[in-house]
Every structure is written in C-alpha cells, then in structure tokens.
C-alpha positions as CSV (number, residue, x, y, z in Angstrom):
1,M,108.8,80.8,135.1
2,Q,106.6,78.1,133.5
3,N,103.5,80.3,133.9
4,T,105.3,83.1,132.0
5,E,106.2,80.8,129.2
6,K,102.6,79.6,128.9
7,R,101.4,83.2,128.7
8,I,104.0,84.0,126.0
9,A,102.9,80.9,124.0
10,V,99.3,81.9,124.1
11,L,100.1,85.5,123.0
12,E,102.3,84.2,120.1
13,Q,99.4,82.0,118.9
14,A,97.0,85.0,119.2
15,N,99.2,87.2,117.0
16,P,101.4,85.0,114.9
17,D,102.5,87.8,112.6
18,G,103.8,89.9,115.5
19,D,105.3,93.1,114.2
20,R,105.3,92.0,110.5
21,I,104.0,94.6,108.1
22,T,100.9,93.4,106.3
23,A,99.7,96.5,104.5
24,I,101.0,99.6,102.9
25,V,98.7,102.6,102.2
26,Y,100.1,105.3,100.0
27,H,98.4,108.6,100.8
28,V,98.5,110.9,97.8
29,V,99.3,114.5,98.9
30,R,99.2,117.4,96.4
31,P,100.9,120.8,96.7
32,G,98.6,123.3,98.4
33,H,96.3,120.6,99.7
34,L,98.5,118.9,102.3
35,D,95.6,118.3,104.7
36,A,93.0,117.1,102.2
37,D,90.7,114.4,103.5
38,I,90.9,110.9,102.1
39,D,87.5,110.0,100.5
40,Y,88.7,107.4,97.9
41,I,90.9,104.3,98.0
42,R,91.9,101.9,95.3
43,D,94.1,98.8,95.0
44,G,96.2,97.4,92.2
45,A,93.5,95.0,91.1
46,G,91.1,97.9,90.2
47,R,88.9,97.7,93.2
48,E,87.7,101.0,94.6
49,W,86.3,102.2,97.9
50,R,84.6,105.5,98.6
51,L,83.8,107.2,101.9
52,L,80.3,106.4,103.1
53,P,78.1,108.8,104.9
54,G,79.1,109.0,108.6
55,E,82.4,107.2,107.9
56,D,85.8,108.7,108.8
57,E,89.1,108.1,107.0
58,R,90.2,105.4,109.4
59,T,87.0,103.4,109.0
60,L,87.3,103.7,105.2
61,T,90.9,102.5,105.3
62,D,90.0,99.6,107.6
63,R,87.1,98.6,105.3
64,A,89.3,98.7,102.2
65,L,92.1,96.7,104.0
66,S,89.6,94.0,105.1
67,E,88.1,93.6,101.6
68,T,91.2,93.8,99.4
69,E,93.0,90.7,98.2
70,R,96.5,90.1,99.6
71,N,99.5,89.0,97.5
72,K,101.4,85.8,98.1
73,S,103.3,87.3,101.0
74,G,100.1,88.4,102.7
75,M,100.6,92.1,101.8
76,A,97.9,94.6,100.8
77,W,98.8,97.7,98.8
78,L,96.4,100.6,98.6
79,I,96.4,104.1,97.3
80,A,94.4,106.7,99.3
81,D,93.3,109.9,97.7
82,N,90.9,112.8,97.6
83,M,88.6,112.2,94.6
84,E,87.8,115.9,93.9
85,L,91.5,116.8,93.8
86,C,92.3,113.7,91.7
87,H,89.8,114.8,89.1
88,A,91.0,118.4,89.2
89,D,94.5,117.2,88.2
90,H,93.1,115.6,85.0
C-alpha cells in the first residue's frame, strides 16, 4: 500500500494540472468547406502562426500553443482557420 501511495505522489507531481483544461482552440468551419485544412492560427493578442513546409495541422497547433501567452488562469485561446477561405469571405 505504501508503495502505491509513493507512485501516486510521483505521478501527481509530474502532472499537477491533471485533467484541467489549459487551452481552447476554436476551429473555424465554413459552409461547403467542412474538411478544409488549418493553415493559420491567431490568438487574442494579435500573434499569428502559419503552416510551415512539411508541417501538419497538429504540429502547427502544438507550436502555437507553446508560443502563445496564457491568461492569469493559465488558459490559452486560439482561433484556427484556413487563410485562403478566410480571405475569400472578405
């Protein structure tokens, strides 16, 4: 029993947030383009990230999440979009 408690303590220290949500990524979806790829992400502070050659959507999202500033609660808010479709709407 004591060994199990030590393991739990180590795991809790390794992941203190547990299941707490630390990021929300809004994925903009447009009618007729439900499967459009994400190639552009922005945050509320005006920072922008674009898909780099050889990068996939997940890597772009991870990069943006690692570079964006968090609010006081430790949350990150991002908006993911397809740049070509975004410009077509304007």
